[in-house]
N, C-alpha and C positions, 0 to 999 in steps of 0.2 A: 581454444576459443573461449571456453567457459572461464578459464583462469584470467585471460585478458580482460573479460567483462568485469570480473571481480576486482581486478586492479584499477580499472577505470572508475568503478563505483566507489572504491576506497579513496581515490584521488579527489573525486567530486565531494565526498564526505569531508575530507580534510579541508578543502577549499571553503566549503560551507561553514565548517566550524571556525576557520580563521576569520571569515567575513562576519560571522555572528559575534566573534570575540571583539573584533574591531568596532562593530556597531555598538556592542555593549560598552566598550571603553569610551567611545564618543558620547554615548547616551549618559554614562555615569559622569563624564567630565562636564557635559552640558547641565546635568542635574546638580552637580556640585557647585558649578559657577552660579547657577540660579539660587541655590541654597545660601552660598556665601554672600551674594548681593542682598538677599532677603533678610539675612540675620546680621549683616555687618561684619561677618568674620572673614579672615584672610588666610589663605593657604601659605604656609611657610615651610622651608626645609628643616631637617633635623639640626643642621649646623646653625641656622638662623635662630632656631628655638633655644639651643644651648647658649648661644651668645646673649640672647635676651635674658635668659635665666641668670647669667653671670652679672649682667648690668643691674638686674633687679636686686641681686644679693649684695652688690657693691654699694647701692644706695638705700638699702633697707634701713640702716641705722639713721641716715639722714631723714628719711620719711618718719621714722619713729620719734626722732627728736622734735620735728615740726608738729607731729600729732600731740605730743606731751605739752609742748608750748601752747598750742591752740586750745587744748581741752583742760589742762591743769594749771597753766600759768596765770598769775594774777594780772600781769601786764600784757596787753594785747598789741599786736602789730600786724599790718596787712600783709598779704601773701607777696605782693610786689616788693615791698621793703625787705621781707625775709629773703627772697631770692636774690635781690641786689646785694645784700649783705654777704650771702653765700658766695656769689661770683667775685666780689671784691676780696673776700677772705682767701679764696682760692688763689688769686693772683698775688696777694700779699705773702703767701707761703713761699714765694720765690725769694723773698727778702731782697728784691731788686727795687730800688727807689725810682727807677725809670719805667717800670712796667705797671700798667694800671688798667682797671676795667672802668669804662665810662657808661653811664646810663645814656639814653638817647639825648636828653637835654645836655648832659655834660659833654657828650661827643660833639654836639654842635658848637657849644661854647669853646671847646678846645680848638676845633678847626678854625673858627672865627679868629681866635687869639693868635694862632700860628700864622694865619694869613693876613694879620695886621688890621683886621676889623673886628671890634668887640665892644661890649658895653661895660664901661668901667669909668675910671677917672683920668687916665692918660698920663701915667708916670712909668719910668723905668727905674728899677731899684736892684740892689745887690748887697751882699754882706760885706761890711768893712772889716778892718783888722781886729776889731773888738767883737765881731760876731753880730753886730747890729745891722738892721736893714736900712741902708742909707739910699736916699733918692739921688740918682745920678743924672736924671733928666726929667724935665716937665715939658710935655708936648705943648706946642704953641696953640693957644685958644682952646685948650682942653678944660674939662670941668675942674681938674686940679689947679690949673693956672688961674682960672677965674675965681677959685675959692681961696687963693692965697698960699697954696703949697709952693715951697721953694726948693731949689736944688740944694742938696746936702742936708735937708731935713731928715731926721731919723724917725722911722715909723716904729713907735713903741707898742701901740695897741690898735686893734680895729674893733670897734663896738665893745671896748672894754676887755677884749681878749688878746692874749699874746700868742704868737705862732713861732714854730721852730724852723719850718722849711719855707723856701720861696714859693713852692707850689701851693702850700696851705694859705699863705698870706695873699697870693694872687687870687685864689678862689674866694677868699673873704672880701676882697676889695671889689671884685667883679660882681655884676648883678643887673637886674632889669633897668632899662632907661627910665628915668624919672624917680627912682627910689633913692633914699638917702643912706649915706654911710658916714660914720664918724671915725676919724683918724685922730689918735693921740700921737703928736710928733714932738720930738725934742729939737729945739733950735737955740744954739748958743747957750746950752745948759739949762734952758727953761722948757717946761712942758706946756703944750698948747693943744686944746681940742679944736679940731676943724671939721665942720659938717659939710659934706660935698654931695651934690645931686648927680648921680651917675648919668652918663649920656653915651651916645654912640661915638666911638673913637676910631677913626681911620688913620692908621699910621703909615706914612711913607717911610719905608725902611732904609732908604739911602738918601743922603743929603750932601751936596758938594758946594764948596766955596773956594775962592782964591784968596789966600792970605798974603802976608807981607813977602817981599822979594820974589813975587811971581811964583809962589809955591802953592799948589793945590792941597785941599783938605777934603777927604771923603769919609763921612761917618756912616757905618753900617750898623743899624740898631739891632736887626735880627735877619733871619733868612726865610722870607715868605715866598709865595709862589712867583712873584714878579721881581724879586730882589736882583737877580742877575741882569734882567732887562734894565732896571733902574740904574744899576752900577754901570752898565754899558753906555747909557746915555751920559752919565756924569764923566766917565772916562773919555768919551768922544769930545766932550766940551773941553776937558783939560788938554787934550791933544790939539784941538783947534786953536786954543789960546797959547799953545806952545810954552807951557809952564816948564820951569826948571826941574820939577819933580813933584810928587804929591805924597801925602800921608794918608794911609788907610787906618781909621780908628775902629778897632774891634773891642775896645774896652766896654765892659758891662754887657757884651753880646753873648747871650746864653745859647745861641744856636738856632736851629730850625731845620728846614729841608736840606739834606746833605747835597742833593743834586745842584742846588743853587750855589753852594760853596765850591763845588767841583767846576761849575760853569765859569765862575769868577776866576778861579785858579787858571783855567784854560786861557783867559784873556791876559793873564800876567806872566805866564811861564812859557818857555820854549818847549818843543816837543819832548815828552818824557812822562814819567809816572807822577801822578798827583797823590794817589794813595792806593792801598788795597784793603779789602775787607775779608774776614774769615768767618764762616758760619759754624754751627754746632757740630758739623761733620768734618771740619778742618778744611773745607773747600775754600780756595782763595779766588777772589775776583778783583782784577786790576782796573783802575780808572786812569786814563792817560790824557795828556794835553796834546793838542795839535800844533803845527807850526803857525806862527802869526802873532806872537806876543807883542804887547806894547813896548815901545822903545824908551818910554819915559822911566826915570828912576823913581823908586818909591820906598817907603818905610812903613812897617806895620806897628801899630800901637796895641799892646795887650796888657791885661792885668789878671788878678786872681779870679775874676768873674767871666773871663773869656773862655767859653766852653763849647764842646760839641762841634758843630759845623764850623764855628770860628777857629777851632783848633785844627780841623782838617785843612783849612786854608793856610793857617800859620805854619803847620808842619810841612806842607807842600812848598811854601816859599822858602822856608829855612833849609830844607834838605836839597832843594834845587838851586840854592844861592840866588834866588830872584831878587831879594831885597833884605835889608836889615830889620831885625825885630827889637823893639824898644819897650821897656816896661817892667812888669813883674811876672813871675812864673804863672802860667795859665792854670785853669781849674783842674783839668784832668778827667774829662768825661769822654772816654774813648770807645763808647759803645753806641750802637745805632738801634733805633726802634722802628718797627713796622706797625702799621695800623690795620686791623682786620675788622670790617664792619659786618653787622648782623642784620637780619631782616627787620627787626623792630627798631632799628636806628641806633642801637647801642654799639659799642666798639671795644676792642681790646688793643691797647698800646703795649707792645711786647718787644723786649730786647731780643734781636735775632742775629746781630753781628757785632764783632769787634773790629775796629779799623786801626790801621798802622800807617806810619809815615812812609814815604817812598823808600827810605833806607831800612825799613822794618822796625823802627823804634816804637815801643809801646807808649801810648798816650794815657791809657786808662789808669787812674789813680796816681799818675806821675806828673802829668802836665808837660809843658814845654818851657824850657829855660830860654829867656830872650838873649840876644847877642849883647845887648846893653841893658843891664839891670838898673833901673832908676826907681827908687822908692819915693812915694809921696808922703810928706809929713802933714800932720793935722793943721799946723799953722802956716803952711805954704800959701803964699798969696798969688803965686803963679803956677801954671801947669808945667812942672819940670820935665815930665815925660814928653809932652808935646814940644817943649823947647829943645830937647835933645834930638828929637826926630827932625825938626826944622834945621838944626845945626848940621846934621848928617847930609842934608840935601843942598845946603848952601855951597 
C-alpha cells in the first residue's frame, strides 16, 4: 500500500513538472514575442540565418563600391540612378539585345508603344540595305506628316546624335506630348533638319483596301492587343466583297504580341500546327489552328525587317502551304520575351523561349526564305514585290 502511494506521488510530481515546463515554455514564448515586437527583432531559423549571411556576403562588394563612390567619388549620382544602372547592367550581362530592364516610366512607354498608343511623331522605320534608318510609313495626320516628313526619308540624326539600333532611335524620337525633337533626314541626297512637336499617336495596326482587279490588300503594321480583332474585321470585309484573293503585307513589321500572330494564323490555316516553343528546360509547347480557315487565296509580303511575330505567321503559312510568300528573306528573330512587372512599376523584359516553325525549322538568326524572292532597287518607280503578289492572285 505504501509502495502504491509512493508511485502515485511520483506520477503527480511528473505531471506537475510537465505542466510547469509547458507553462514555462508558453511564458517564455509570450515573453519572446513581446520582446521581439518591442525591439523590432524577428526570430528566424538557423537555415534562414545562413541564407541571409550568404546573400550579405554575395553583395558585400557591391555595397563597398557604392560606399566608395558616395564618400570618395568626385562625381555624385543619386541612389535611384545607381540602382537602375545596376539593374540594367545585370540584364545586359546576358548579351541578349531583346532582354531589358525598364524603369517605371520606361515600362509604361514600352507598353503604350506595343499597344499602338504612344507619344512620338508617328513614323515606321527600318534599316535599308545600306544600314540606314529609312522611313517606310508616315501615319496619316501625325506630327511627322504635319511637319513635312516623307516616306523614304532617311533618319541620319536625332538632336544631332546618331544611333546604332532601332530601339535606341525609337527611344530618342519618343517623348512627352508638346516637346520638340529635331530630326536630320536625307532626302534625294540632301540633308534637311526638321523640327517636330511630339504628340499622342494612336496607331491602328491593320488597314485594308480593295485594289485593282477586285483583289484585297491588308497591311499589318505591328501586333498589338487588338490586332487580331482588327484583322478579323478586314478579312470579313474581303469575304463579303467576294474578292479574288488578298495580299497580307508584313513588310517593316517588327512584331509584337505572339498571341495575336497565332490568332491570325488560325483564321488563315486549316487544322494543324502553327508553331511550337521551347523553354530553357527543353519543354515544348505546341500552338494549333482549329478548323474553319478562310477560303480566299492570299499571298504574304515580307522583307528584311519582317521579324518576330511576323515571322511566326510567315513560317506557319509557308510550312502549311496556306499561301505563297513574296519578298526578301526575313529578319530572323526567333526568340520570345516575357514581361515581369515589379511593385514599383518597373519591369523586366526577358527572353524565355525560342520558337520553331510547324516543321521544326529554326527561325532565329536565319530568317525565312520567301517562295518568290523579289528585290527592290533604289531607283524602282513601282513596288515590284506587290506587283508579284498581285500577279500570283490574278
